[in-house]
C-alpha angles and dihedrals in degrees: 000000000000119000126219089254089057090056090046091053090050090050092051092049092047091049093051092047093046091051102043111019093100095053106030140045106249097173092118096043111125123177116191131187114226125182097283105352140049124236120212117196133178115172108301093352121093136167137165134203146125121297090252094051094046093048091046090055089048091053091051096046119095093187139021091252091052089051089058091047090053092046092049092048090054093055 
């Protein structure tokens, strides 16, 4: 049975892919639901946060690299 956090992780991954799949290689993107947070990984880069925080960073970002800068700054 899927938990709410599982659906939230799926929504975050879908939002990232929808936004950046045409301009960036997302082959290594992995989004994982934890107990209360979501972890986003791409190669060496990793960040965790709530669905709302991750989606807020995504809305602010104008590029995939900027998304990672915003995610790292929030840690």
